C-alpha positions, 0 to 999 in steps of 0.5 A, a space after each residue: 792126490 785123488 780128485 773128488 768126483 761128484 755123483 755119477 762121475 766115473 770114479 777113478 783118480 787123477 794125481 797131480 804131477 811131480 815129474 816133467 813131462 816129456 816134450 811132447 806132451 801138450 801142455 797148456 797154461 790156464 790164466 785167470 787175471 784178477 787185479 794185478 795178479 796172474 794166477 797160472 796152472 799147467 794142465 795136460 790130458 792124463 792117460 784116461 783123457 781128463 785135464 790133469 794139473 802138472 806141478 810147477 813152483 810158479 803159481 801166480 805172478 804179480 805186477 807190483 807197479 803197473 805205472 813203472 816201465 820197469 815193472 811192466 818189463 820184469 812181469 812180461 820177461 818173467 812170463 816168458 821165463 816161466 813158459 820157456 822152462 815149463 814147454 808150454 804149448 798154449 796159453 789160454 786167458 779166461 776172457 774177461 767182460 770189457 763193460 758192464 757190471 762184472 768187468 774186467 778192471 784197465 790194469 787186468 787187460 794190461 796184464 792181458 796184453 803183456 801175457 798176449 805179446 809173448 814170444 814163446 807159444 800162442 795165447 788164446 782167449 776163452 770166454 766164461 760162457 764157453 768154459 761153463 758150456 764145455 764143462 757142463 758137456 763134460 763134468 770134472 772135478 776140481 783135484 784136491 791139490 789145487 789151491 782155491 785161487 788156482 781153480 778158474 786157471 784149471 777150468 779154463 785150461 781144462 775147458 780148451 783141452 776137452 774143446 779140442 
């Protein structure tokens, strides 16, 4: 699947990877939290230096009942299992505003905390303003194979990788 690039961008395509990467690859998991769902997308730098999504069966994890201790533990275990199964080195969460008009819900902060508590890898938060700034300096198109709800997770992971 090729990438549609904005006018003036280099004209080369990026394929969604369908095979596992070598463990030496830098795999970053972008996370976009919305309501009771964490959208996850694994991204690595492709041979051209562009962020490239990595195929994964897991696209989102949901906390069915946030008041149930068993469900909360199950969400945390499912996220850690996902990370260990993919050899992700770093998780980057798109930061949400704690106050104001666009404030995140209490439940979304609960999910963020559960993700941060994982024992599998390091977790960072990246502000939407930082993501926008990085992507302004280094524009990139959203790969055509991504689903609409995965775009923010992709941008988050891509900005982290391009910022390094």
